[in-house]
N, C-alpha and C positions, 0 to 999 in steps of 0.2 A: 361253609358257603352254601347257598341254595343251589338248586339245579341250574340256575342261570349263571353260576359262578360269582355271585354277589354275597359278600359278607354283611349281614344285617347288623346294624348298631343297636344296642339296647335303648338308646335314646338319641334322637337327632336334635341338633341345635342350629341356630342361625348360621354359625360358621361353616356347617356342612354344605350350605348353599353358595358359599363364597366363590365366585368365579364361574358359576354355572351359566351357560349361554341361555339366551331367550327369556330370561326371567321377566324382563320388562315388556315383552311382546304383548300385543293386544289381541283379543278374540277376532277372528276373521282376517287377521293379517299373517303373512308368512312369518315363521314356519308353522303356524296354526297350533302351537303348543296348547293354547288355551281354547281352542275350538276353531272349526272351519268357518263358523258364522259370527257375525258381530252382534247378533241378538239371540236370545234363548228361544229354542223352538222345540216342541215335543218331538221325541223320536217316533218313528213309525213302529206300531205294534204289528209285527210281520210274522204271525204264527204259521208255521208250516203244518199243513194237514196231510198226513200220509195215507189217507184211505184209498182203497184199491180201485174203486169205480168212480166214474164222473158223477153219478147220482149221489153216492155216499159223500163224496168230496163237497158237492154243491150244497147238500142239506146242512152239513157242519159248517161250511164257509158262511152261508147266509145267516145262520144262527149266531155265529161268532162275530160277524160284521155288525149285527144289530146290537151286540153286547160289548162293544169296545174295540174290537180289532180294527186297525186302520189301513192295513195293506193285505193283498192277496199273495199268498206264497204257495204255488202249486209245483210240487216235485214230481218229475216223471218217474215211473217205475223202472226197475232195472232193464227191462226190454226196451222201453222208450229211450232210456239213457244210451243204450247201445245202438239205437236206430233200427230196432227190429220190430216187425209185426208179430202178433201173437203166435202164428203158426211156425215162425222161424226161431222163436225164443227157446232157450233150454228150460227144463223143469225148474220152477222156483224163481223165475224171472218176471212173470206176468203178474202185475198187481202187487208186487213186493217192493217196499221201499218208497212207494209213491203211487200216483194215479196212472191207470192204464189208458193212454191216449194214442189213438191210431188215426182218427179222422177229424175233419172239421166239426162234424156232428158231435164227436166226444168232447171237444173243446167247448163247443156251444153249451152242451149239457153241464159241463163243470163250471162254467161262468155265467149261467143263466141268472138273470136278476142282479148282476153286478154292474155298477156304473163305472166303466173303465175311464171315463173322463175325470172322475174325482177320486178314484181308488188306484194307487200304484199297484203294479203287478210284477211279482217275481216268479219267473219260470225256471225251475231247476233243470236246465238242459246243458250240462258241461260239455257233452260231446256232439249234440245234435241241435245246436242253436239255429242253424239255417232252416231245417225242416220244421222245427217247432215254430219259428217266426212265420214261415210260410203258412202254416195252419192258422196262426193268430191273425195274420193280415187278411187271409181269406174269410175268416169270421167277421172282421171289421168291415170288409167289403160287403158282406151279407147284411151287416147292421147299418151300412151307410155312414160309417164313421172313418175319419182320416187317421192315418198312422201317427200324426203329430200329437194326438191326445195321450199317447202311451207314455207312462212314467214306470220306473222300476228297473228291472234288469233281466237279461236272458241267461245270465250266469255262464257264459261260455268260458271254459277253462281247461285247455288241453293238457297242460302240464300238471294241473291239480288232479285231473282224472287219471293221468298216467301214473302219477305217484301213488294214488289210492288203489287203483285196480291192477296196476302193473301192465296195462294195455290201453292203447288209444286206437280206435277202429280204422285209422288211416295213418299215413305219415304225419308227423308233427308239422312239417313244412306245408303239407296240404291243408292241415288245420289252420295254419297262419294265413294261408291264402283265403280261406272262408272267412276268417275273422276280419281280414281286410275288406272283403266284399261287404260284410255286415256294417263295418264302421263307415265305409264310404256312403252306404245307404243311410245310416243313422244320422250322420252329420247334417244332411239336408232334409231328411224326411221325418226323423223322430229324434230331435235334439235333446229331449229330456229322458230318452231311454238309454240306460247303460247296457252295453253289449257284453262286457267282460266282468266277471267276478273272480278275484283271485282268492281261493279258499285256503285258509289256514287250518281248517278242521281236520283234514286228513293227517296232518302232522301232529296236532294236538291230541287226536284220538288214537294215535300210535304211541303216545307217551312223551312227546316233545316238550321241552321246556319253553317258557315264555320267549326267551331270546332265540331259540331255534325256530319256532313258529314264525316269529316276526321277520327273521332274516330270510327264511325261505319264501315267505310271502313277498317280500321286497324284491328278492332275486327273480322271482317268477314275473312280477309286475314290470320290472325293468327290462326283462327279456322281451316281454310283449311290446313295450314301447319301442325297443330297438328293432324288433322284427317288423313292426308296422312302419317305422321310419324308412326301412329298407324297401317298403312297398309303397313309398311316396305318401305316407300319412304322417304329418308332422306331430310332434308331441302335444302341441296345443289343441290339436283336433282330437287326439286319442285319449289323453289323460282324463278329461271330464266324463268319458264313457267307460271308465274302469272303477269298479267298486272293490274295496278290500273286505273280506269276510274273515273275522277272527273268532276263535273259540274263547269262552271265558271260563276259567277254572275257579277253584275255591280259595286260592291264595289272594285274598282281597286286594291288598295294596299293590302287589305285583301286577295284578290284572289291570287295575286303574293305570298304573305306570305304563303298561304295554300299549293301551289305546292312545295315550298321550304321546308316547314315543313313536307310534306308527305314523301319526300325523307329521311329526317332525322329520322322520326319515323319508317319508313320501315327498315332502316339500324339498328336502335336500336332494333327492335323486332326480326329481323332475326339473329342479333348477339347474342341476348339473348337465342335463340334457337339452337345455335351452328353453325350458318351459316358462310361461308367463306366471305372474302372481296368481291369476285365476286358476290356471292349470295345476298349481302347487297344492290346491285345497283337496284333501282326501275325503272321500265318502266311505264311511265304515259301517258295515253290518256286523253285529255281534250275535253270537249264539251261545247259550249256556252249554257247558261241556257235557259229553256223554261218558268219557272214560272213568269218571269218579262216581257214576250213578250205580245204585245197587238194587238187586232184587230182594236182599235181606233188609228188614226194617224199612220198607220202601218209602214210608211217609217222611223219613229223614231227608229224602230227596227234595221234598218241598223246601226245607230250610236251606239246603245246598243251592237250589235254584234261586231262592230269594237273595242270598248273599252275592251270587254271581250276577243277577240282574241289576242289583245295587251297584256293583262295580262297573258294569257296562254303562249305567246311567251317569255315574259320576265321571267315568273316563270320557264321556261324550260321544257315545255311539249314536249313529243316525238312524238306525233301525235295529230291531231286536227280536229274536226268537227265544222264548223261554220253553224249555222242554217240559212237558207233563211229567209228573213224578213217576208215572208208571211206564215210561218209555222203554226201560229194560225188559218189560214184560211183552212188548210188541205194540199193538195199536192202542192209542189212548181212548178213553171213553169221554162222555160229556162232562163228567165231574172233573176229571184231571185236566181236560182242556180249559174248563172254566177257571180252575184255580191257577193254572199257569198264566192265563190271560190277565186275571185279576191281579196277580202279582205286579205286572206292569202298571196296570191302572192305579193301584195304590201308590206306587212310586211317583206317578205323575200327578195324581189328584189329591192324595192325602199327605204324602211326604213332600210334595211341591218341588221336586228335584228339577222340574223344567223352568222354574222361575230364576235359577242362578246359573250363570255361565261358569263352567270349570270350577265347581264348588270346592275341589281339592287343591286348586292352584295356590301356591305360596306356602303350603304346608311343607315343613322342612323335610319330613320323611318322604312324602310323595315326590317333591321336586328332585331330591337325591336319587330316589329309585328310578325316576323317569330318565334322568341323565345316565345312570349306570345301565339300564336296559337298552337305551338307545346306543350307547357306545359299544356294548358287547354285541348287540345285534349287527351293528355296522361292521364290526371286525369280522363276524362270521359271514356276512354278505360279501365282503371283499374276498374271503376265501372261496366262495362260490364263483365269483367273477374271475378269480385267478385260474379257475379250472375251465373257463370258457363259457361261463353262463349256466343257468339252471338246468337246461336240457342235458348239457355235457356232464354236469354234476350228477344228475339222476342216473344217466347211463353208466357213470363210474361207480354209482352206489354210495356216493358221499353223504347226501342227506339221510338216506336209510340207515347208514351206519351210525351217524351222529344221534339219530332219534332212537335207534335200538339200544345204544349205550345208556341213554337217559332213562329209557323204559326199564332196562335191567336194574338200574340203580333204584328206581321207584319200586320195583317188585321186591327187591331185597329189603328196602326200608319198610315196606308194608308187612313183610313177612316177620321182621323183628319188632314190628309195631312202633318204630321210630316215626313213621307216618301213620296217622290214625284215620280210619273210616268208621265213624260212629255207627254202632249197631251191627258192624260186620267184623272188624278185627279188634274192636274194643266195645264193651257194653252191649253184648248181643241180647236180643229178646227171643228166648226159645219158645215162648208161649204165643207168638204171633201167628196169625192166619193170613197167608199170602194170597193176593188176588190172582185170578186165573190168567194164564197166558193167552193173549188175544192175537191170533195170527190169521191171515186170510187162507182159505182153502185154495192154495195156489193151483193145484192140478185141476180142480173143477172150474176155477176162474179161467184158466188158460183154454179149456175146451169151449166154455161160453164165449170168450172173447174171439177165439179163432173162427167160430161159426158166425159171429156177428160181422167180422171183417170180411169173410167170404161172402155172406149175404149182401153186404154193402157193395162189393165189387160186382156181384152178379146183377145188382140193381142198376148199374150204370149202362147207358146205351153205347152203341158203337161210336157215335160221335164224340162222347165224353172220353172214352178210352183213347181214341185217336188224338184228341186234344192233350190228354195227359201225356202220352208218349212223346208227342211233338215238343211240348213245353218242358218236359224233363230233359230232352236233348238240348234245348236252348239253355237250360239252367246249368248243364255241364260245360258247354262251350263258351258261355258268356262270361263277362267279367263285371265287377262292381255292381251298380245299380241294376243293370240288365239281368244279371244272374238271379238277383232277389226277385225281380218282377216275374221272371219265367218260373221260378219255383212257386210263387203265389198263384199264378195262372194255373199251374198244374194242381195245386191244392184245391182251387176253386172248382176245377173240373172233376175232382174226386180222388186225386192221388192220396195215398196213405202216408203216414210218417216213415214207415219202412221203405216204401217205394221211393220216396224223396231222398232218404238217406243213402239207399243203394245207388241211386242215380248220380248223386253228388259225389259219391266215392268212386265213380267209374274211372278205371285206370290207376286208382290209388287205394287198393283194397288190402295191401299188406300192413297189418297193424304195427304200430310202434310199440315196443315192449321194453320194460325195465323190471328190476326186482321190486315188487310192490312193498309199500309200508305194511308192517305187521300190526293189525289192531290190537290195542292195549285196553283191558278193562281191569282197573284196580282190584275189584272185588272178586274176580273169577276164581282164584285159588281157594278163597274162603267159602264161596258159594259151592264149590266142588266138595269141600269138606262137609258142609251141611247136607248136601245131597247124599253123600255116603252115609251120614248119620240117619237120614230118613230111610235109606235102603236097609240099614241094620235094624232099625226099629220095625220095619215091615216084616223082617225075617224073625226077630226074636221077641216081638211084642213090647219092646221098650228100647229107649236109646242106650247107646253104650255107657256103662257106668264107670265113674271114677270115685274112689274112696279117698278122702283127705284124712290121713292119719296125723291128727293134731296132737302136738306134744305140750304138756304143761298147761297152766291156766290161760284164760283167754288173752290177756295182754301179751303173752309170750308167743302165741301162734296166729293171732287174728289177722295181722297184716299179710302174712304169707298165705294164709288160707284164703283170704279174699282175692289175692293176686292169682292163686292157683285156680280158684273157681272161675274167674274171668277168663283165664288162659284157656281152660278146657271148654267152656261154653262157646267160645269162638268156633270150635269144631263140632259143636252140637252134642257134647257129652252131657250126661246127667250126673249131677254132683251129690254124693253122699258125704256129709261132713261129720266126722266122728267127734266124740267128746274129747276134751283135753286129757290125754292118757298120762298117768303118773309113772308108768314104766314102759320100757320097750316091749315087754312081753304082753302087757294088756293092749298096747297099740297094735301089735301084731295080730293078736287074736281078734280084735275088733275088725281089722282089715280082712282077715280070712272069713269072718262070719258074714261080712257084707256081700260076699260073692262077686265083687267087682273085679274085673280083669286088669285094672290099673289102679295102683296105690301111689299116692303122693304124700311124702313125709313133710309136714309143715311145722316149723318151730323157730327158735332163736338160734343164731349161729353158736353161741356158747353152750347150748344144750346138745348140739349135734354129736360131738365126739363121743359122748357116753351113750347116746341113744341110737344113732343111725346104724352102726355096724350090727348090733344084736337084732335090731328090728328088721333090717333088710335080710339078714341071714335066716331069721325065723320064717319070714314070708316065703323066701325062695326055697327053703328046705321043705315047707309044706306043700308048695305048688310052684314049681320052676316057671310055669307059663305066665304067671302074674308079672306084669311090668311094674317095676318099682322106680319111682322118680323122686327127686329131692327138690324142694323149693328153695333156691338159693345157689350160689356158686362159690363154696369155700375152697379157694384155689389150693390151699396148702393141705387139703384133705381129699382131694379128688381121687387120687389113686387108691387110698385106703377104702373110701366109700364104694368105688367101683369093684374092688376086690371083695367087698362084703355082699354085693349083689345089686347095687344101685345101677340102673340102666341108663338114666339120663337126668339132666339137671335143667330146671326151668328157671329163668331169671329174666331181667329186663332186656338183656341183649340176645335172648334165645330166639331162634327161628321157629315161630309157632306153627307154620305150615309144614316145615320139614319134620318137626317132632310129632305133630299130630297125624300126619300122613304115615309116618313110620309105625305109629301105634296101630292105626287102622290096618296096615298091612300085616301087623302081628296078630290082628284079630281076624284076618282072612278076608278083609274087604279092602278095595283100593279103587282109585280113580286115576285116569290118565290125564286129568286136568289140574292136578294140584299146583304145578308150576312153582316149585319150592323157592326159586330165586336164589339158590346158594351157588 
């Protein structure tokens, strides 16, 4: 079975679709299996630009909008996400993970030259949606524009932030109160602006399966609907202001099925809560995954992103962010941003995927997978509901445990190479030159930003500061529209994002906490191995050596020699391949002459009984420190070969990380990041 608990069939036939629900449903009609709209429409190209300063962000944004990007995606940095001004933030939080925004002037600089009437705006503010909106509305007031022009999302997501970071900067109930205020305001003032984005990325980036990500997103969204209903906001008013954000991995058909199943499950949940047909239509933002991206052979990430973007398009995403191939190195450059953006443009303009609604619809495999994903996700969703909802489940550690179990399975399968990362745990390129890691100078940036905010405050007159304090007080004590208006008035007078956030948390400053999801990167153990190989090379002038003691003519040893070479290159080892030896004595001498600290015997099974014991004994007697390995797993001879001096066996089910890290430790080098997954 897959990580989703689904057994894939070698071939799907028409009978596999017999009895499946919704096969005859139409696009734009509940449950929206075939799409939320009745007509094909290009998805928004919503590339997130994570540069540190407003000026850098704006320069990149304007260049990208002129070259095909169709939506603005502005993520706040870690400090802004936490509602902190620069002087309050911890080291490494200012300008990291997004744009440093503290004032209306910052936001104006970031969005200079952008027509917000025609360009949707996504503001990544999962914990600080009200302060961020206040700055945005203050900017619109400065520009003489009404809030009604806004499209996009504020991306408020208390439970998503809680799961990802393990902390939400106030009580979750207090967060729901602010969410309700925003929704009351948006329903009448900004009907096209979505307030809530339910993020699946924290789960996917922790190693979750498709079913787990979908179930936890649905459980979160349903909790939001339920909590808003308790605050006198009906489902028909709330549902259109919620966006689902899903990560897209490399399992193509499963990811297509996930997006289609997401629409079906959203419609089912909203209908069960009394929602209208219009409210049952899901809006889905997709984002290519990060857990499978590598720093090794990084241009392979281009291909991964392409298949993921293709899955998002075929699955019917309404907006899409494709990660630049060098995301794992830090900040993207102009080239990687352009290629990521052009991937979407090619799918729209050359592959013509926008001309067909639900292009995978009716395919026996896709329809069967969609139904299986939906059923399994609904079952897991009901388990969450049985625990009292998503917040209660997070507090009990249920989603975290479920995802951790899947991540452990992934780690083990990667280590034994059942799961393949091309260029990383299979087919490595040891001659590659890796791009530099591009990260902001967080310490210098924090100093610069703290001085800027201090100068900004000092430039305000007494009247402005008095107005700020008065309006901040109103924002705390007011409800619904009045609370939003007071926050905007404070921002217009010069309140910073941090001041707004602190005031709005007045009386509710004890953070909600849970055990956070543990980030998962598939390539991490293999990257650690390669880093150790670099350290070894720096100390010894060459990479660690492996000698392949090949036995007999080429046809007798080549298959295992090729396997062994690939096995050890994964860890950065340099391969010396010996000639096909005619005797164990000559093979042992060649191994000793090579000077390699690791020797691998490669040959055919029926040659091994006569060759392996004397060869291993000869090598060990001459130099006991040499590690002797055998390519293959002859189960009936294991004890004999071990007694002769064979230390380890490499084969198709061998744990490459465990074996290679053990060899490195024997060579006197080690890493704490191997994560052998055993």
